[in-house]
N, C-alpha and C positions, 0 to 999 in steps of 0.2 A: 328316389323313393320319398313317399309322402306317407306320414303317419297323423292320423287326426282324433282327437278325443274331447267330447264336450265336456267333460268333467275334468280332464288334465290327466296327461300321461305320468304314471308313477315311475320310480326309479329302475324297476325291473324292466317295465316296457321299454324305457329310454336305453337301458344297456343293451337290451337285445338289438335294438335298431343300431346302435353304434356298433356293435359287433359286426353285424351283417355289413355295415358300411366298410368295413377293413376286410372282409372275406375274399382270399383269392390275391391279396398282395402280398409281395416280398419286400417288407420294410425293414430297413436297417437304421434310418434316421428320419425322424419326423418334427414338423415345427407346429405347433398348436397356436392359433392366433385368436384368442378371445378377446372379448371387449374388456373394459377394467370395471372398477367397482362403482361407478356411477351408473352402470347397468346392471345394479345389483338384483332387479326384477326380471332379468331376461331369461333366466335359466342356463346360462352359457358357464356359469360357475361350475354348476353341478355336472354339465356334459364335459368340461374340461377335466374335472375329476375322474369321470369314469373312463374318457380316453387316456388319461394318465395311466391309470390302473391297468387298463387293457393292453398298453403298448409297452410299459417301462422294464416289463422283465425280459422282453426281447428284443427291443432296440433302443437306441439313444432318442430321448425326446427333449425338447427345448419348448419354452413357452414364451411367447412375445406378446403381451397385452397390447391392443391397439389403442394407445393412449392420445393419439393425436397431440393436441396441445396439452393436454391434461397433466397434472402432477403424477409422478410415479406412485405406486401403489406401496403402501407400507406393509410390513410384516402382518400386522393386526388385520389389514384389511384383506391380504391376500387369504389368510386363515378364515376369515369370515365369508370370503367370497368363493374360494376353492374347495375348502375342507382341509383336514388335516393329512390326507393323502398325496397332496402336492406339495414338494419341498420348496420352501422359500429361496433357496440357492438356483432352482430351476427356471426362475423368473427373470427374463430379460427385459431391460428398458429401452424402450424406443424414444430417440432423441429426434426431434421433426426438423432441426436445425443442422444437424452434424451427422447424422447416421443413414443418410440417403443416397441412392444412385439416381442419376437422370437415364431414364429409358427412350425419350423422345419428346415429341410436342403434340398438343391438339392443335392444329392449324388455326390461325384467325379467321379464315373463310368459315370454317365449321362453326367457331365460337360465334360469328356474325349471324349466320343461319338460325341457330338452335335459340339464341336470344332474342330473336325478332329484330336485328340490328341494334340492339341496346349495349352491347359490348363488343370491340372490335380487336382485341389483341389474343396473341396465342397464348397457352396454357402448358408450362412445362410439366412433363409427368414425371414424378419423383417417388421411390418407395424405399422402404427400408431395405439395406443391401442383403439381408437374410432372405427376402423374398426371392431374390434372384440367385440365391446359392445353390448350385447344383448338386451340392452333397445331400440336399434333403430329397429324399424319396416321395414325400407327401407332405403339403402343407394344408393344414385344416382350419377354416377361417369360421369362426364362430360366433353368432350373433342374433340379435332381435330385430325381427321386421315390425316397424312401428312408425307413426308419423313423424315427420322431422322437418325443421324450419330451413334447411338449406337445400336438401336434396330432394325433398317430398315425402319419400319413405325411406326409412333409415336401413341400413345393412347391405348384404350381398357385395358388390365391388367397392362399396364406400367404407368398409371394413380396411380395405388394403390402401385404397388412394388417399382416404384421409386419416384413418386410424393409423395406418403405418406411412403415411404419407410426408412429403417434405413441405416446406415453408411456401414453395409456389403454388403447388396445387391446392393446400389449404387456404392460403390467402385469397387466390383467383377463385376457386370455386365458391368460396363463402360471398364474395363480392358480385360474381356473377348471379347467385340466387337472390341477393339483396336488389341488385338493380331489376331483376325480372320481376320481384315481389312475392315475398313469402306467402301473401295470400291467395296468391294465382297457382302456388304448388304444393302447399302443404296437404298430406294425404293424398297425393297422386303420384302415380309411376313416371311417365315418361317427361319429367322436369327437364330444363335446359341442363342442368346440373348432372342429372343422372345420364342424360345422353352424352355429356362428355365422358363420364365414368365408362359407359357402353363402349364409347369408342377407343377409350385407352386400354381396356381390357381385350378388346378384338385385336387391337394392333400390338399391343406390347405384352400380354401375358399369355399368349397362345401356348407357349410351351412351358410353361410354369404348371408343375403337378397340384393344381389347387382343388380342393373339395370343400364346397361351402356346405355349412350345417347352420340351418335358420330355425329360428323359433318364432311363434306367435304366442304371447301370452296375456293373462290378466292376473290379478293378484287381490288378496283380502289379506289386510294386515302384513305380516311378513310372510305370508304363504303365497307362493308363485305357482300357477297353473300352466303347464305348457299344453296349449289346445291344438298346435301344429307344430310338425317337424318335418322340414324339407331338407333333404340330403342329396347333392349332386352339384354339377356346375353348369346345368342348363338354365339359360334365363328364364325358361316358363316355369320352373320350380318357383323363382324369386316372384313371377307375377301371380302364381297362386297363393304364396304367402301374403304378397299386398292384398290380394281379394279377402283373404281370411282376417287380416288386420284390420282392414276397411269395416269389416263387419264387427269386429271384436273391440276396437280401441277407438273408434269413431263415435262420437256422441252428439246428436242433434237435440239441442236443449229447447226449440222452439224459440218464442219471442226473445228478443235480445236482453241480456242480464244486466240489470241495474247495479247490483253489488256481488262480486266474487270474492271469496276467500281462497286462498291457496297456502297449502302447507308443504314447507321444505324439510325432509328429513335430514338432520344436522349429520347424519352418517353419511349421505350420499351428496349433498348441496353444500359446499363449503366456500364458494366464490359465486358472484354474480354471472360470470361467466357459464355457470351451469344453471343458477339459480333463476335465471331469465327465462328460462322454460315456461315459468309461470305466466310470463308474458306472452310468448310466442304462442303457445297451445291454448289461450285463452281469448285472444285477441278477437278471433272470429266469432265470438260470441258475446262479446261485450256490447251494451249500449253506447250510444252517443252520451257524453257527459257522466257515464256510469264510474264506478270505482272498482279497482282492483287491490286488495288487501293482500299483502305477501307476508306469511309468517316465517321468519327466515332465522332461527335461532342459531345455525351453524355458520351463516355467511359472514366471513371474516375479512374478505378481500373483494376485490374486483375481478382482477385476470387470474388466469392460473399460472402464468410465469410473471416474473418482476417487470419485463418490458411491456406486456399487454396490460398489467395492472397498471403502471405509469400512465399509460396513454388514455386509458378509461378515465383515470382520475383527472388527467389533463383537460380533456375534452368533453365528457358527460354524454349523457343520452338527450341529446339536443333536437332530436328529429331529422328525419331522412334528407330534406332540402339543406340544412344548416351542415349536417355531415358532408354532403356531396362538395359544398363550398369548401368546408375544411381541408378535404382530400386534396382538391386543387391547390389550395394554398400551403399545404405542410408536408414536407418531404418524410417526416417520421410516420404519417398515415399512409403515405405513398406507399411505403415500404411494409406497410403492416395492414393489407387491405381486409385480412380477417377479423380486425379491430374495428375498422371503418364499417363493415358490414356488421358486427355485434351491436355498435352503438346504434345504428339504423334499426336493427331488429327489436333493439331494447326501449324503443320509444313509441309512447301512442300517438306521436305527431298532434297531441292535444286533443285527440278524439275522446279518450278516457282518463281519469287520474289514476295514478298509481303510487301505492304507499308502501313502502319496505318498513318491516318490523323486526329490528333487529337487536340483537344485545351483545355483539362483537364489533360492529361497526357503529361510529358515533353519530349523532343527529347531523352534525356539520359534514361529515363524509359522505352520508345519503343524500343530504340537500344539495351539495354541491356537485353531485352527479345528475342533478334535475329530476330527483324522485322527492315525494312526499315522504315525512317519516313519522313513526310511531314507535316508542319503547316497546319491546317484545312483551314484557310482563304486563303493561297496560293493554295490548292488544288481545293476549290471551285471556284476560278477564273479560271482555267482550266476546270474544271468539275462541272457546276453549277447544283446541283440536282433539282432546281426550273423548268429549263428548258429542261433538258434530259427526253426523254420517255424511258420506259423498252424496252429492245431489242437493235437493233443496231442502232448507231447513228453516224453521220459524223459531225465532228466539223467545226468550221469556218476555222481552219489552216489547214483542210484536213484530220486530224486524224481520224481514224475509232476505235470506241469503242462497248463494249457491256455493257449495263447498267441494272442494278438490284436494284429497289427500296426497297425490303424488302427480305433477303434470307431466313427468317424463313419460308417463305409460298411455297417453292418448292425445286426442285432438278434440276440442269442444267448439261446435259451431252453432249458429242460430238458424242455418239453413242447409238442406241436402247439398254436398257437392256434387259438381255436375261433372 
């Protein structure tokens, strides 16, 4: 099923489509797998609420947010994301280190082939044990297709293998993307990481009753507009969603940008693990020796969990080649390759300057991680997110900047992707 709307689907149209997706099914127990609060503009919270309302009176419904390595959602976040109709006690927490079962392996030969010889090790396929629980008549994976720094285009099977995945798949897939080069894959479909997910889905999820519900969205302020809804389990539906997202969520800015200011909504971005999307999604638009200024009022830590946070603080965003050396020399990074990948992604390798403007991390914490620092209050006097508009702005002093109010929702480049 594919439904498109240039102006955005309203709740009535959404409910009708979701009702149709359930028609003719004899359901006694259903697992909903939405993203977490960090995808607040995906439309997935509303879709989850509608599905719960449609199903709760006739069958048992569980909800497993695809947290990946992220923090569990608070009751306040669940209320804001899913609405009052979804009971907090129905929200299950995925632990990427303890809640998984191994399904098999993606062989080293396959990894070698898709990575063009850059990576030569197998990848274990692990998912949350509930995904393989045969008591569920239907598992509905809900999420947004949007450019992504690890897989190229987010969602589809990524929601299962990373969002509900184990440490091996998360670590290995992130490092595979980093080795291959995120500028080679962002905004594209058939990346090495995506091909690994395709392999794993074909080999290990064939008998799982999975239904994908994919959105393509834009937003204005706090309003989300769902332009595309793709429901099914065929890969071609994902490919259609990718095509729409490439049209809606990729911005070609023209000549490289000298100064970019990115705002990180404090409700969504509480760590650099998430906030560095400001770097990932703009790097292909940045000019040599340009400056990226990140307004980060809510960023209070580096990693989403304590160990990742410790490792990021220990090594810092020191550039691709240095991180690769550190991986060879340090067992703690070898055992946490997703952190190594994150450190590679978060560095400009000296090509442009990155200034973090925080109020919950100190100057010493920011500079020790190899970023420049500016106090948030000073930065907002120069670059006020309440008065800036997305795109090009000319400030009162004549300075020209490019402003982005939410980096998670797109990809900015200075040339058309091939």
